N, C-alpha and C positions, 0 to 999 in steps of 0.2 A: 379373563381380565382384559380390558381394552388397552390398546397401545396408545400412550399419551405422547403428544408432541412436547419437546422441551421448551421451556420458556426462553424467550430471546435473551441472550446475554448470560444464561445460566451456566454454560460450559466454558466461559472465558478463562476461568482460573484452572481448568483441567488440561492444560497444554503439556505435552511431553517435553522433557528437558532436551532430548535429542532434536526435536523439531525446533525448539527455540534457538538452540546452538546453530543448527543448519540455516535458519532464517537470518540469524545474526551474521554468519559467515558470508552469506550471499549479499547482505546489505553492506558489509565491509568491503567485499569485492567490488560492488558497484561504486562505492565512495572512492576506492583506490583508482578505479578506472577513470572516474571523473576528474580526480586530482591529477592523475597521470604523471607520476614522478619521473618517468623516462622521457618526458618532453616530446611526446609524439612518436617515439620509436615503437612502442607497443600500441598499435592501432588495428582494429579489426577491419574497418573500412576507412581508407584515407580521407581526410577532411577536404582535400582539394577537388573531390568529385562533386559536381553540382547536385544539390538536393539530397543525394544518397549519403554524402559524407558525414552528415550529422545524425544519421539514424542510430548508430551504435551508442552515441552519447545520450540520445533520447531514450533508448532501451535501458541504459544504465541508470538514468534518472528515474524511470518508471520502476525499476527494481528497488531502488533506494526508498522511494515513496511507499511502495507496497510493503517493504520490510518495516518501515516506521509505522504504518497502519496496523500491521500485525501486532506490534508492541503497544498500540493504543495512542500513538501520536497522530492526531488528526490535523493535517495541513490544509484541509478544505476551508477552515475558518480564516486563513490568511487571504483567501480569494473571495470572501464574501458569501460563501456557501453556508446555508443554515445547517445546524446539526440535526441528526435524525430524530432527536427527541421533540423537536418543534414541528415535525411533520404529522403529528396526530391531529385528526379532525374530530371534534366532538359534535355529535348530531343528536338532537332530541326528537323523539317520535311521539306524536300525540295520538291516543286512541280515540276513534270517533264512534 
């Protein structure tokens, strides 16, 4: 029997509960770091360092966006990016 590739999007509903909880916790950690209730006391990289100071906030934001994408929230539409469904190109081939 031949090995068949899964259809895209077929395995989306088959995520483990532990994986979803772990991704949710990482997303919550990123949001807490961005909100920073300690008013700057808990900082991995101090913000007063030029250029490097905001890298930790950028990493936390990327973590939050990735976690939202895991749960199906696509923020790309806010910035004018087309959804992947529109990227299909239909080509007709004529036999000669």
